[in-house]
C-alpha positions as CSV (number, residue, x, y, z in Angstrom):
1,M,64.3,46.4,-29.3
2,K,65.4,43.0,-28.0
3,P,65.9,39.7,-29.6
4,A,63.2,37.2,-28.7
5,K,65.2,34.1,-29.7
6,L,67.1,33.1,-26.6
7,T,69.2,30.0,-25.7
8,Q,68.2,28.0,-22.7
9,S,70.9,26.8,-20.3
10,K,70.9,23.2,-18.9
11,D,69.9,24.5,-15.4
12,K,67.0,26.5,-16.7
13,P,63.6,25.1,-15.7
14,V,60.7,24.4,-17.9
15,S,58.7,27.5,-17.0
16,T,55.1,28.8,-17.2
17,S,52.1,27.3,-18.6
18,E,52.8,29.1,-21.8
19,N,55.3,26.4,-22.6
20,S,53.5,23.4,-21.0
21,P,49.8,23.0,-20.3
22,R,50.5,20.5,-17.4
23,E,51.2,21.8,-13.9
24,D,54.2,19.6,-13.1
25,I,56.2,19.7,-9.8
26,T,58.2,22.7,-11.0
27,Q,55.0,24.7,-11.6
28,L,53.7,23.5,-8.2
29,L,56.8,24.5,-6.2
30,L,57.8,27.7,-7.9
31,V,54.6,29.3,-9.1
32,R,51.4,27.8,-7.7
33,A,52.7,27.4,-4.2
34,R,53.8,31.0,-3.9
35,P,50.8,32.2,-1.7
36,G,51.1,29.1,0.6
37,I,54.8,29.5,1.0
38,Q,54.4,33.2,1.9
39,V,51.8,32.3,4.5
40,L,54.0,29.6,5.9
41,W,57.0,32.0,6.2
42,F,54.7,34.5,7.9
43,L,53.4,32.0,10.4
44,L,56.9,30.7,11.2
45,V,58.3,34.1,11.8
46,A,55.3,35.2,13.8
47,A,55.5,32.1,16.0
48,T,59.2,32.7,16.4
49,F,58.7,36.3,17.4
50,I,56.1,35.3,20.0
51,F,58.4,32.6,21.3
52,L,61.1,35.2,21.4
53,L,59.1,37.6,23.5
54,V,57.9,34.9,25.9
55,R,60.9,32.6,26.4
56,V,64.1,34.3,25.2
57,K,65.9,36.6,27.7
58,P,68.0,38.5,26.8
59,I,67.2,39.2,23.1
60,N,70.0,39.2,20.6
61,Y,69.0,42.3,18.6
62,G,71.5,41.6,15.8
63,M,69.9,38.2,15.1
64,L,66.5,39.9,15.4
65,I,67.3,42.4,12.7
66,L,68.6,39.5,10.6
67,L,65.4,37.6,11.1
68,L,63.2,40.5,10.2
69,T,65.3,41.6,7.2
70,S,65.6,38.1,5.7
71,F,61.9,37.6,6.2
72,I,61.0,40.7,4.3
73,L,63.5,39.9,1.5
74,V,62.2,36.3,1.2
75,E,58.6,37.5,1.1
76,L,59.5,40.0,-1.6
77,G,61.6,37.4,-3.5
78,T,58.8,34.8,-3.3
79,Q,56.3,37.3,-4.6
80,F,58.3,39.0,-7.3
81,F,61.1,36.7,-8.3
82,P,61.0,36.3,-12.2
83,L,60.7,32.5,-12.3
84,E,59.7,32.6,-15.9
85,D,63.3,33.9,-16.8
86,Y,66.4,32.0,-15.9
87,R,68.3,34.1,-13.3
88,P,70.7,31.7,-11.6
89,F,72.7,34.2,-9.6
90,L,69.6,36.0,-8.4
91,F,68.0,32.7,-7.3
92,F,71.2,31.8,-5.5
93,L,71.0,35.0,-3.6
94,L,67.3,34.2,-2.7
95,M,68.4,30.8,-1.4
96,C,71.1,32.4,0.7
97,I,68.6,34.8,2.2
98,S,66.2,31.8,2.8
99,L,69.1,30.0,4.7
100,A,69.7,33.2,6.7
101,L,66.0,33.3,7.6
102,I,65.9,29.6,8.6
103,S,69.1,30.0,10.6
104,S,67.5,32.9,12.5
105,I,64.4,30.9,13.3
106,V,66.4,28.0,14.5
107,Y,68.6,30.3,16.6
108,F,65.6,31.8,18.4
109,T,63.8,28.5,18.9
110,G,66.6,26.7,20.7
111,N,69.6,27.0,18.5
112,R,71.4,23.5,18.9
113,E,68.3,22.0,20.5
114,S,65.8,23.6,18.1
115,L,63.2,21.2,16.7
116,L,62.8,23.3,13.5
117,G,66.1,22.1,11.9
118,F,64.1,20.2,9.4
119,L,63.3,23.5,7.7
120,F,66.7,23.4,6.1
121,L,65.4,20.6,3.9
122,A,63.2,23.1,2.1
123,V,66.2,24.8,0.5
124,P,67.5,21.7,-1.4
125,I,64.0,21.0,-2.6
126,Y,63.6,24.5,-4.0
127,A,67.1,24.3,-5.5
128,A,66.2,21.0,-7.2
129,A,63.1,22.6,-8.7
130,Y,65.1,25.4,-10.2
131,Y,68.6,24.1,-10.8
132,S,70.0,20.9,-12.2
133,Y,72.3,18.6,-10.4
134,A,75.3,20.9,-10.2
135,G,73.3,23.8,-8.8
136,T,71.4,21.6,-6.4
137,L,74.6,20.1,-5.0
138,L,76.0,23.6,-4.4
139,I,72.9,24.7,-2.5
140,S,72.8,21.4,-0.5
141,G,76.4,22.0,0.6
142,L,75.6,25.5,1.5
143,T,72.6,24.3,3.5
144,A,74.8,21.8,5.4
145,F,77.3,24.6,6.2
146,A,74.4,26.8,7.5
147,R,73.3,23.9,9.7
148,F,76.8,23.7,11.2
149,I,76.9,27.4,12.2
150,P,75.1,27.0,15.7
151,F,77.8,24.4,16.7
152,F,80.8,26.6,15.8
153,S,80.7,28.2,19.3
154,G,81.3,26.0,22.4
155,N,82.1,22.3,22.7
156,I,80.7,19.7,20.4
157,E,80.2,16.2,21.7
158,P,81.2,13.3,19.4
159,V,77.6,12.2,19.1
160,Q,76.6,15.7,18.0
161,L,79.5,15.8,15.5
162,L,78.4,12.5,14.0
163,S,74.8,13.7,13.9
164,L,75.9,16.9,12.0
165,A,78.0,14.9,9.5
166,L,75.0,12.6,8.8
167,S,72.8,15.6,8.5
168,A,75.2,17.1,5.9
169,V,75.2,13.8,3.9
170,T,71.4,13.7,4.2
171,Y,71.1,17.2,2.7
172,L,73.2,16.2,-0.2
173,I,71.4,12.9,-0.8
174,F,68.1,14.6,-0.3
175,G,68.9,17.3,-2.8
176,L,70.1,14.8,-5.4
177,M,67.0,12.7,-4.9
178,A,64.8,15.7,-5.1
179,C,66.6,16.8,-8.3
180,Y,66.2,13.4,-9.8
181,I,62.5,13.3,-9.1
182,V,62.0,16.9,-10.4
183,E,63.9,16.2,-13.6
184,H,62.0,13.0,-14.3
185,E,58.7,14.8,-13.5
186,K,59.6,17.6,-15.9
187,L,60.5,15.0,-18.6
188,H,57.3,13.1,-18.0
189,A,55.2,16.3,-18.0
190,W,56.8,17.4,-21.3
191,E,56.4,14.0,-22.9
192,S,52.8,13.9,-21.8
193,F,52.2,17.4,-23.2
194,E,53.9,16.5,-26.5
195,F,52.0,13.3,-26.8
196,R,48.7,15.1,-26.2
197,K,49.7,17.9,-28.6
198,L,50.8,15.4,-31.3
199,P,47.5,15.1,-33.2
200,E,47.1,18.9,-33.2
201,V,50.7,19.3,-34.4
202,S,50.2,16.7,-37.1
203,R,47.1,18.5,-38.3
204,A,49.0,21.8,-38.3
205,H,52.0,20.3,-40.1
206,G,49.7,18.6,-42.6
207,S,48.1,21.9,-43.3
208,E,51.5,23.6,-43.7
209,I,52.7,20.9,-45.9
210,S,49.6,21.2,-48.0
211,E,50.0,24.9,-48.3
212,I,53.7,24.6,-49.2
213,Y,52.9,21.8,-51.7
214,D,50.3,24.0,-53.3
215,L,52.8,26.9,-53.4
216,S,55.4,24.6,-55.1
217,R,52.8,23.4,-57.6
218,R,51.9,27.0,-58.5
219,F,55.5,27.9,-58.8
220,S,56.1,25.0,-61.2
221,Y,54.0,26.5,-63.9
222,T,54.6,30.2,-63.5
223,L,57.7,32.1,-64.7
224,D,56.4,35.6,-63.8
225,L,58.6,37.1,-61.1
226,D,55.8,39.4,-59.8
227,T,53.4,36.5,-59.4
228,V,56.0,34.4,-57.6
229,L,56.8,37.2,-55.0
230,K,53.1,38.1,-54.4
231,T,52.1,34.5,-54.0
232,T,54.9,34.0,-51.5
233,A,54.0,37.1,-49.5
234,A,50.3,36.2,-49.3
235,L,51.0,32.6,-48.1
236,A,53.5,33.8,-45.5
237,R,51.1,36.4,-44.2
238,R,48.3,33.8,-43.9
239,M,50.4,31.0,-42.3
240,L,52.0,33.3,-39.7
241,S,48.8,35.4,-39.2
242,S,51.0,38.5,-39.4
243,M,49.9,42.1,-40.0
244,G,52.1,42.5,-43.0
245,T,54.7,40.7,-45.2
246,L,57.5,42.1,-47.2
247,V,59.8,40.6,-49.9
248,F,63.1,42.3,-50.7
249,L,65.5,41.3,-53.5
250,V,69.0,42.5,-53.8
251,E,69.6,44.7,-56.9
252,E,72.9,46.4,-57.6
253,G,74.0,45.5,-54.0
254,K,71.0,47.0,-52.2
255,P,67.7,45.3,-51.0
256,V,64.8,46.6,-53.0
257,L,61.1,46.0,-52.0
258,K,59.5,43.8,-54.6
259,A,56.3,42.6,-53.0
260,A,54.3,43.7,-50.0
261,L,51.0,42.9,-48.3
262,G,49.4,44.3,-45.2
263,I,48.0,47.4,-43.6
264,P,50.3,50.0,-45.3
265,P,49.0,50.9,-48.8
266,F,52.4,50.2,-50.5
267,T,51.5,52.3,-53.5
268,D,55.1,53.3,-54.0
269,M,57.3,50.4,-53.1
270,S,60.5,52.2,-54.3
271,A,60.0,54.7,-51.4
272,V,60.5,51.9,-48.8
273,L,64.2,51.7,-47.9
274,F,65.5,48.6,-46.2
275,P,66.9,49.6,-42.7
276,A,70.3,48.0,-43.2
277,D,71.8,49.9,-40.3
278,E,69.5,48.5,-37.6
279,D,70.9,45.8,-35.3
280,W,68.4,43.1,-36.3
281,C,69.2,43.5,-40.0
282,R,72.9,42.7,-39.8
283,P,72.5,39.0,-39.0
284,L,69.9,38.8,-41.8
285,S,72.4,40.2,-44.3
286,L,74.8,37.4,-43.2
287,G,72.3,34.7,-44.0
288,E,70.9,34.1,-40.4
289,N,67.2,33.9,-39.4
290,V,66.0,36.7,-37.2
291,I,63.3,37.1,-34.6
292,A,63.2,40.7,-33.2
293,E,60.8,42.1,-30.6
294,E,59.6,45.7,-30.0
295,V,61.1,47.1,-33.2
296,Q,60.1,50.6,-34.5
297,L,59.0,50.4,-38.1
298,Q,59.4,54.1,-38.9
299,W,60.9,53.2,-42.3
300,L,57.5,51.9,-43.3
301,S,54.5,54.2,-44.0
302,L,52.3,52.7,-41.4
303,P,48.9,54.3,-40.5
304,P,49.1,57.0,-37.8
305,D,47.7,54.8,-35.1
306,E,50.4,52.2,-35.8
307,Q,53.3,54.5,-36.5
308,E,54.6,54.9,-32.9
309,K,53.8,51.3,-31.8
310,P,56.6,48.7,-31.5
311,H,56.3,45.6,-33.6
312,N,57.7,42.1,-33.7
313,I,59.5,40.9,-36.8
314,A,60.3,37.4,-38.2
315,A,62.6,37.4,-41.2
316,V,64.6,34.9,-43.2
317,P,67.1,35.3,-46.0
318,L,66.5,34.3,-49.6
319,F,69.5,32.4,-51.1
320,F,70.6,32.1,-54.7
321,G,73.2,29.3,-54.3
322,R,75.3,30.5,-51.3
323,E,74.7,34.2,-51.9
324,V,72.0,36.2,-49.9
325,A,69.8,37.5,-52.7
326,G,67.0,39.0,-50.5
327,C,64.8,38.3,-47.5
328,L,61.2,37.4,-46.6
329,M,59.9,39.3,-43.6
330,C,56.7,39.3,-41.5
331,F,55.7,41.9,-38.9
332,S,53.0,42.1,-36.3
333,P,52.1,44.0,-33.1
334,V,53.9,43.0,-29.9
335,S,50.8,41.1,-28.8
336,H,51.5,38.6,-31.5
337,P,54.9,37.1,-30.8
338,F,56.9,35.1,-33.3
339,Q,58.4,31.7,-32.3
340,Q,60.9,29.3,-33.9
341,V,58.2,27.4,-35.6
342,H,57.2,30.6,-37.5
343,V,60.8,31.1,-38.6
344,D,60.9,27.4,-39.8
345,I,57.8,28.0,-41.9
346,L,59.2,31.2,-43.4
347,S,62.5,29.4,-44.2
348,T,60.6,26.7,-46.1
349,L,58.6,29.3,-48.0
350,A,61.8,31.3,-48.7
351,S,63.6,28.3,-50.1
352,Q,60.7,27.5,-52.4
353,A,60.4,31.1,-53.4
354,A,64.2,31.4,-54.0
355,V,64.1,28.5,-56.5
356,A,61.1,30.0,-58.3
357,V,62.7,33.5,-58.3
358,E,65.9,32.2,-59.7
359,K,64.0,30.2,-62.3
360,A,62.0,33.4,-63.2
361,H,65.3,35.4,-63.5
362,L,66.9,32.7,-65.7
363,Y,63.8,32.7,-67.9
364,T,63.8,36.5,-68.1
365,R,67.5,36.6,-69.0
366,T,67.1,33.8,-71.5
367,L,64.2,35.6,-73.1
368,E,66.2,38.8,-73.2
369,D,69.2,37.1,-74.6
370,K,67.0,35.4,-77.2
371,I,65.5,38.7,-78.3
372,K,69.0,40.3,-78.4
373,L,70.4,37.4,-80.4
374,E,67.5,37.5,-82.9
375,T,67.9,41.2,-83.2
376,I,71.7,40.8,-83.9
377,L,71.1,38.0,-86.3
378,S,68.5,39.9,-88.2
379,A,70.8,43.0,-88.4
380,L,73.8,41.0,-89.5
381,R,74.8,41.5,-93.2
382,D,76.7,38.2,-93.0
383,G,75.3,34.7,-92.9
384,L,75.2,32.8,-89.7
385,L,74.2,29.2,-89.1
386,V,74.2,27.2,-85.8
387,T,74.3,23.5,-85.5
388,D,74.2,21.0,-82.6
389,S,76.9,18.5,-81.8
390,A,75.7,16.2,-84.6
391,G,75.8,18.9,-87.3
392,I,72.0,19.3,-87.4
393,L,71.0,22.9,-88.2
394,L,69.4,24.7,-85.2
395,Q,69.2,28.3,-86.4
396,A,70.0,30.4,-89.5
397,N,69.6,34.1,-90.1
398,A,67.9,35.5,-93.2
399,V,71.2,36.3,-95.0
400,A,72.4,32.7,-94.6
401,E,69.1,31.4,-95.9
402,R,69.4,33.6,-99.0
403,M,73.0,32.5,-99.6
404,L,72.1,28.8,-99.4
405,K,68.8,29.4,-101.2
406,V,66.8,27.6,-98.4
407,G,63.9,28.6,-96.2
408,T,63.1,28.3,-92.6
409,S,62.2,24.6,-93.2
410,A,65.9,23.9,-93.4
411,V,66.1,23.9,-89.6
412,G,66.4,20.3,-88.4
413,Q,68.3,19.1,-91.5
414,E,72.0,18.2,-91.7
415,L,74.2,21.3,-92.5
416,L,76.5,19.2,-94.7
417,G,73.7,18.2,-97.0
418,L,72.4,21.8,-97.2
419,L,75.9,23.0,-98.1
420,Q,76.6,20.3,-100.6
421,G,73.4,21.2,-102.4
422,S,74.4,24.8,-102.7
423,V,78.2,24.9,-103.0
424,R,79.9,25.1,-106.4
425,S,83.5,25.0,-105.0
426,A,85.2,25.1,-101.6
427,D,88.8,25.8,-100.6
428,F,89.8,25.0,-97.0
429,G,93.4,24.2,-97.7
430,E,94.1,20.5,-96.9
431,Y,90.4,19.9,-96.0
432,N,87.4,19.4,-98.3
433,L,84.0,20.7,-97.2
434,E,83.0,17.6,-95.3
435,E,86.3,17.3,-93.5
436,A,86.2,21.0,-92.5
437,L,82.8,20.5,-90.8
438,E,83.9,17.2,-89.1
439,S,87.1,19.0,-87.8
440,A,85.0,21.8,-86.4
441,L,82.7,19.3,-84.7
442,V,85.7,17.9,-82.8
443,G,86.9,21.3,-81.7
444,H,89.1,22.9,-84.4
445,A,88.3,26.3,-86.0
446,I,88.5,26.0,-89.8
447,S,88.5,28.9,-92.3
448,G,88.3,29.0,-96.1
449,E,86.4,30.1,-99.1
450,I,83.1,28.9,-100.6
451,T,81.6,29.7,-103.9
452,F,77.8,29.1,-104.2
453,T,76.0,27.9,-107.3
454,G,74.0,30.4,-109.3
455,D,74.4,33.1,-111.9
456,D,75.8,35.6,-109.4
457,R,78.8,33.3,-108.4
458,L,78.6,34.3,-104.8
459,T,81.9,33.8,-103.0
460,V,82.1,34.0,-99.2
461,Q,84.7,33.6,-96.5
462,A,83.6,30.6,-94.4
463,H,84.6,30.2,-90.8
464,F,83.6,27.0,-89.0
465,I,83.8,27.9,-85.3
466,P,83.2,25.1,-82.6
467,H,80.9,26.1,-79.8
468,K,82.2,24.7,-76.6
469,D,80.4,24.1,-73.3
470,R,81.8,24.6,-69.8
471,L,83.5,21.2,-69.8
472,A,85.3,22.1,-73.0
473,G,83.2,19.7,-75.0
474,V,81.8,20.7,-78.4
475,S,78.1,21.3,-78.2
476,G,77.8,22.5,-81.8
477,V,79.3,24.5,-84.6
478,I,78.8,28.1,-85.8
479,L,79.3,28.7,-89.5
480,F,80.0,32.4,-90.3
481,L,79.7,33.4,-94.0
482,H,81.1,36.7,-95.0
483,D,80.3,37.9,-98.6
484,I,83.6,38.7,-100.4
485,T,82.2,38.5,-104.0
486,D,82.9,42.2,-104.6
487,L,86.3,42.0,-103.0
488,K,87.2,39.0,-105.2
489,R,86.0,40.9,-108.3
490,L,88.1,43.9,-107.2
491,D,91.1,41.7,-106.6
492,E,90.7,40.1,-110.0
493,M,90.4,43.6,-111.6
494,K,93.4,44.8,-109.7
495,S,95.4,41.7,-110.7
496,N,94.4,42.2,-114.4
497,F,95.2,45.9,-114.2
498,V,98.6,45.2,-112.6
499,S,99.3,42.5,-115.2
500,N,98.3,44.7,-118.1
501,V,100.2,47.7,-116.8
502,S,103.3,45.6,-116.1
503,H,103.2,44.2,-119.7
504,E,102.8,47.7,-121.1
505,L,105.6,49.1,-119.0
506,R,108.0,46.3,-119.7
507,T,108.3,47.2,-123.5
508,P,109.4,50.8,-123.0
509,L,111.7,49.9,-120.1
510,T,113.4,47.3,-122.4
511,S,113.9,50.0,-125.0
512,I,115.2,52.5,-122.4
513,S,117.7,49.9,-121.0
514,G,118.8,49.0,-124.5
515,Y,119.5,52.6,-125.6
516,V,121.3,53.3,-122.3
517,D,123.5,50.3,-123.0
518,L,124.3,51.6,-126.5
519,L,125.1,55.1,-125.1
520,L,127.4,53.5,-122.5
521,V,129.4,51.5,-125.0
522,G,130.0,54.6,-127.2
523,R,127.7,53.9,-130.1
524,A,126.6,57.5,-130.1
525,G,130.0,59.0,-129.6
526,S,132.3,59.4,-126.7
527,L,130.9,60.4,-123.3
528,T,132.2,62.5,-120.5
529,S,132.7,61.0,-117.0
530,K,129.6,62.9,-115.8
531,Q,127.5,61.6,-118.7
532,E,128.7,58.0,-118.0
533,K,127.8,58.4,-114.3
534,Y,124.4,59.8,-115.0
535,L,123.6,57.1,-117.6
536,S,124.8,54.4,-115.1
537,V,122.2,55.7,-112.6
538,V,119.5,55.6,-115.3
539,K,120.5,52.0,-116.1
540,E,120.5,50.9,-112.5
541,Q,117.0,52.5,-111.8
542,A,115.6,51.0,-115.0
543,T,116.9,47.6,-113.9
544,N,115.2,48.0,-110.5
545,L,112.0,49.1,-112.1
546,T,112.2,46.1,-114.5
547,K,112.7,43.8,-111.4
548,M,109.6,45.2,-109.7
549,I,107.6,44.8,-112.8
550,E,108.8,41.2,-113.1
551,D,107.7,40.6,-109.5
552,L,104.3,41.9,-110.2
553,L,104.0,39.7,-113.2
554,D,105.3,36.7,-111.2
555,L,102.7,37.3,-108.5
556,S,100.0,37.6,-111.0
557,R,101.0,34.4,-112.7
558,L,101.2,32.5,-109.4
559,K,97.7,33.6,-108.4
560,S,96.3,32.5,-111.7
561,P,94.3,29.2,-111.6
562,E,96.1,28.1,-114.8
563,V,99.5,28.2,-113.2
564,Q,101.5,25.0,-114.0
565,V,103.0,23.1,-111.0
566,L,106.1,21.2,-112.1
567,R,107.4,18.8,-109.5
568,Q,110.9,17.6,-110.3
569,K,113.8,16.1,-108.4
570,T,115.4,19.2,-107.1
571,S,118.8,19.2,-105.4
572,I,118.8,21.6,-102.4
573,T,122.6,21.9,-102.6
574,E,122.4,23.1,-106.2
575,V,119.6,25.5,-105.4
576,V,121.7,27.0,-102.5
577,D,124.8,27.3,-104.7
578,N,122.9,29.0,-107.5
579,A,121.3,31.5,-105.2
580,V,124.6,32.3,-103.5
581,E,126.3,32.7,-106.9
582,R,123.7,35.3,-108.0
583,L,124.1,37.4,-104.8
584,I,127.7,36.9,-103.8
585,D,128.8,40.2,-105.5
586,R,126.0,42.2,-103.9
587,A,126.9,40.8,-100.5
588,G,130.6,41.5,-101.1
589,Q,129.8,45.2,-101.8
590,K,128.6,45.4,-98.2
591,G,131.2,43.2,-96.7
592,I,128.6,40.6,-95.8
593,K,129.8,37.0,-95.6
594,I,127.5,34.2,-96.8
595,E,128.0,30.8,-95.2
596,T,126.3,27.6,-96.3
597,M,125.7,24.5,-94.1
598,V,123.8,21.9,-96.3
599,P,124.5,18.2,-95.5
600,S,125.7,16.2,-98.4
601,G,123.2,13.5,-98.0
602,I,120.1,15.6,-97.8
603,P,117.3,14.2,-100.1
604,P,116.0,16.0,-103.1
605,A,112.8,18.1,-103.0
606,A,109.7,17.7,-105.1
607,A,109.7,21.1,-106.8
608,D,110.9,23.2,-109.7
609,S,114.6,24.1,-109.3
610,A,114.2,27.6,-110.9
611,R,111.3,28.6,-108.8
612,I,112.9,27.4,-105.5
613,T,116.1,29.3,-106.5
614,Q,113.9,32.4,-106.9
615,V,112.5,31.7,-103.4
616,L,115.9,31.5,-101.8
617,V,117.2,34.5,-103.8
618,N,114.3,36.7,-102.6
619,I,114.9,35.6,-98.9
620,L,118.7,36.2,-99.3
621,E,118.1,39.6,-100.9
622,N,116.0,40.6,-97.9
623,A,118.6,39.3,-95.5
624,I,121.4,41.3,-97.2
625,K,119.3,44.4,-97.4
626,F,118.6,44.4,-93.6
627,T,122.1,43.3,-92.5
628,A,124.7,45.9,-91.6
629,R,128.0,46.2,-93.3
630,G,130.4,43.4,-92.2
631,G,127.5,41.1,-91.1
632,L,126.9,37.4,-91.6
633,V,124.2,35.4,-93.4
634,E,124.0,31.7,-92.9
635,I,122.1,29.2,-95.1
636,S,121.3,25.7,-93.7
637,A,119.1,22.8,-94.5
638,L,117.9,19.6,-92.8
639,S,115.7,16.6,-93.5
640,N,112.6,16.4,-91.3
641,E,110.5,13.8,-93.1
642,P,108.4,14.1,-95.1
643,Y,109.7,17.6,-95.6
644,I,113.0,19.3,-96.2
645,Q,113.5,22.5,-94.1
646,V,115.7,25.4,-95.4
647,Q,116.5,28.3,-93.2
648,V,118.3,31.6,-93.7
649,T,119.7,33.4,-90.7
650,D,121.2,36.9,-90.5
651,N,122.5,39.1,-87.7
652,G,120.8,42.2,-89.0
653,I,118.4,44.8,-87.5
654,G,115.6,42.2,-86.9
655,I,111.9,42.6,-87.4
656,P,109.5,44.3,-84.9
657,P,107.0,41.9,-83.2
658,T,104.1,43.9,-84.7
659,S,105.4,43.4,-88.2
660,L,106.5,39.8,-88.0
661,P,103.0,38.2,-88.7
662,L,102.7,40.5,-91.8
663,I,106.1,40.0,-93.3
664,F,104.9,37.6,-96.0
665,D,101.9,39.7,-97.0
666,R,101.9,41.4,-100.4
667,F,103.1,45.0,-100.6
668,F,104.1,45.0,-96.9
669,Q,107.4,46.6,-96.0
670,A,108.8,46.5,-92.5
671,G,111.3,49.3,-93.3
672,T,114.4,49.9,-95.4
673,G,117.9,48.7,-94.8
674,D,120.9,50.8,-93.9
675,S,122.3,50.8,-97.4
676,G,119.7,53.2,-98.8
677,E,118.6,50.6,-101.3
678,P,115.1,51.1,-102.8
679,G,112.4,49.4,-100.9
680,G,110.6,48.0,-103.9
681,F,107.0,46.9,-103.8
682,G,107.4,44.5,-100.9
683,L,106.6,41.5,-103.1
684,G,109.7,39.3,-102.8
685,L,108.6,37.4,-99.6
686,A,105.0,37.3,-100.8
687,I,106.1,35.6,-104.0
688,S,108.3,33.2,-102.0
689,R,105.4,32.2,-99.9
690,E,103.1,31.7,-103.0
691,I,105.8,29.5,-104.6
692,V,106.4,27.4,-101.5
693,E,102.7,26.8,-100.8
694,L,102.3,25.9,-104.5
695,Y,104.4,22.9,-103.8
696,G,102.8,22.0,-100.5
697,G,105.3,23.6,-98.2
698,S,105.0,26.5,-95.7
699,T,107.0,29.6,-94.7
700,W,107.5,31.4,-91.5
701,A,110.0,33.7,-89.7
702,E,111.5,34.3,-86.3
703,S,113.2,37.5,-85.2
704,E,114.4,39.6,-82.2
705,P,114.8,43.3,-82.9
706,G,118.5,44.1,-82.9
707,Q,119.5,40.4,-82.9
708,G,118.7,39.4,-86.5
709,S,116.1,37.2,-88.2
710,T,115.7,33.6,-89.4
711,F,113.4,32.7,-92.3
712,F,112.2,29.2,-92.8
713,F,110.5,27.3,-95.7
714,T,109.7,23.6,-96.2
715,L,109.3,21.5,-99.3
716,P,108.1,17.9,-99.6
717,I,110.8,15.3,-100.1
718,Y,110.8,13.9,-103.6
719,G,109.7,10.2,-103.9
720,E,107.9,7.9,-106.2
721,D,105.3,7.1,-103.6
722,L,104.3,10.8,-103.5
723,F,104.7,12.3,-106.9
724,G,106.3,9.8,-109.3
725,D,109.2,10.4,-111.6
């Protein structure tokens, strides 16, 4: 195997009639004149030999051997020198041998007085026909040196020295002139050839353009990958007149045969393995065009008469973007060589095919994704609606259509109008339904609850999710509807159950606490110390149980839609003082110090003083419970209009990062304190959050395990412009 695509040097001649139909001076001197030159050399040597026998006494046998040897070598070189290939060093050796032959002839025909010195001019002429200016000057200088050799022995008269110098200059000038004439003759011959070839080339190019245009037109309306590849293979085979054409595509990192035309049957294309280890394949995998000659195609199941024969290959890569995604390859017998024009044709076909293949792949993937999406949407038990950037409905699954009580005709209508016609109530916090959709259309995810009209009172969790494109722009909104009707009913049943049970338990607990108090004050007689201790434990546990029941009732009342929100002018200083007064004894029992840092000029809050005191008491109880003996709890407040921010900081055990987001959830307990106090139901912080949010505030916490925790809550500042007196 050898690559057929070679690079020409500047000194390389235009060679053989294969490249040019015109017999220019190069052809005449180097190829066509071979027989005449051989005859001329023979006659010159024969005449010299006869002259030598007749006139020269004694004979210099060393020069005679040089004459005969150089003559034989020149004859062989003239006959067999590969003028079609550029061999500059080999040609230089041939010129040196030619100079040796001429020098021998001149020596035997009179040496200094020889009349055959003009033969030296033939060497620069030949050099000009083969080399460019640099090579011609080198050979001309060497010729001048060879002409000086007979004068190196003996005296040289000044006239002879001048004559030799002029001869040397003549050789150089003669060589340059010959090179100039030859170069211009080559250029003229090539231009003449190209001009005469122009109509034929135009017709050929017109045919190629027509074929490629037809291919592009066919590709424009087909999205079938198999059709694209087979059409490309057929056109490549026809335009290159090749024996066969193969199209490989890279799949999972390996080239796989996808289309094939030619002599082999190709019944099982999966059995054809791409010969990635062969030398001519490596440049192809790097994205380079390849022309390879005399390649064995043993990896193809060729017919027996073709199996052992070498073949020529022309191949170009297929690009998807900058990645090599396959190749287009043609092969033919060695009698059908491939040239650069064939590679150019293949490259054009490959670029057209690559675009069509990529388009077919995209279409296939899009179709597959569409089928997957439709399957997922139809299998979802939740509602899903998709809009464009203007809020126009693009797609809705069957569940969403049932929830909104619309049909497939709803596609193309405004989502807001469809929702407003089906929604009984919506709760998105500070947003109404229209504002929630508008916020999602500008890139914000909004969640809330929607209750639809109808006898079944369907309630769903609604999530407006913006769909963003690659440039982070919003191209639409996805509305996800999750049915929570049963969960809401269960929650209502649970709340009713808790409320009823709490009410039922409070009465016997009140009786238990009352009778224990009577026993402790001696109404039933005197008690021993053990009896007093045991009754004190019963009283304490009854009090704790009563507190938990009260928390359950508070939470139930806060979740009720009928809850009354009383906004009064509430002094934060008084709230803090009341809360500290209620818990100062409990803190003292553990040696915990409570410090307050509330500015005197802090504005009042718009809330109910009793409820906010309950919030602060719950947070303080939590801080005391999880702070070690001898610890510190700090209460501070600041004005951050239009809100007041209150914070409680302790140096207790802290809250684990995994528990921090859940700390305000109902019935959640991060752990018990070190005092062994009962954990309760975990409702204190949940009740605090419900109360704060009831007045338009918010709660959050920050903590580092082992470093303590800080709980925050905010309340709106009281003012006539907000709530009135």
